[in-house]
Steps between C-alpha positions, in 0.01 A plus 500: 500500500490550123705222340471356155285569199155426368415148388292387203123459540329172412223473243175617657221392268586773252506770770839664530621542856700820532798403709688828483245689710639609838466287809438652844466290814290637786695347784586517869857415586408235758197349328576138421246496215669800338838337570387196293419718203827696526686169479298393197557829319871480573527139386335604173748787465220755470536869571247642744443791731388479861202700628523469880182430696572536872276247673546633854575873508202733567260208500633354175510638146298200385190647667519837328247581224765529229628149564151351521461591134808287431405206720165481679645214711739750666793266440837498328635418254339650194699491178416770250589398144426798281138583586421153636485439875592144598417370848579193713863395512456144368291618205759769430783245494310283251425809289872574485563145382237522229599842367878451531559124463880530504649375827178319597379500860305178445648169380442348157293194596148492645610280789780736603279806454243346731766428762640852483156658526416274795820599682435867430147471634620343825660839561258736326172335603570313823783678688508863393131595549515401868791734580399779265520854637125560487431181698746598773365857503146364544613293799648813654230752408180299547593229746777669698740207456841599643809500274661188657185297437469626144860393441428152640208470256718599204784268598265205551351513151837560335643197679203283400538608140877465491480148642281400207711691249820335622337156475381574146854591397695228677575186301301621200706444186373829351659700784844615395688828540161668526153384600456332163804441286802717434332830418277709728125479459197667656546261795833665581347845442253416778733314734771764545267781619334262745837399646574871539170538689580200717825661611315822585274304736780296654415160349767236562596394148745226599240223449471595131842434345369463144327838518819660630712339228264627230495844661881517476489402133233761425666787682821433310319615184489874416125484430425391856761727655357809326148411617591486870289730720793703631603585143168664410470877455237526775695295756593693816848648500697306760838649416694655793430865563 
């Protein structure tokens, strides 16, 4: 959870970025957006604390007045860096890359950066919003959609997105050990949490062999292993007894 040391900040137009201020991630153990940021923080080797935000219990901590001051969108994650509150997982990951450029999460060339961002947005913009907790809760609360039908909805859009993602990876010379090249990028930070979600909803992943191969490579790395939902301090205790 707290590997590594602080990196060096880049030049910032004469403004010094204080990189030794504490980092605290407002997170829910099973949130895929928070999972992305945990992976990014771990890949950077940054120390951070977790401030749990339970999205379900007692109507959800995200709806309480204290949290609304942190994020009026009622979403996780929020990364607090010193006194700054940083919102939206993709913007947070790019912030990490700009403030701590060591172990970059984006490739060196414009063409590869565009590809990585596009792959990440397939997950973050096209798949994830359709199976987000608040969408499924709305179906249940306002439309009375039964659980089995909500699950069919979630599986459908994950399968549609994964079919495209698999096609974008297959036979592309930039695809290697990871989504782009031989080091993880923001595309991998997004992919692994969505594969975790797909398993939760019972998606058949056999048609996506490239995704599964990349998942194996990612989960072999300590940064990904430490970010797994079941390893978070707010994860339910499933130990016997």
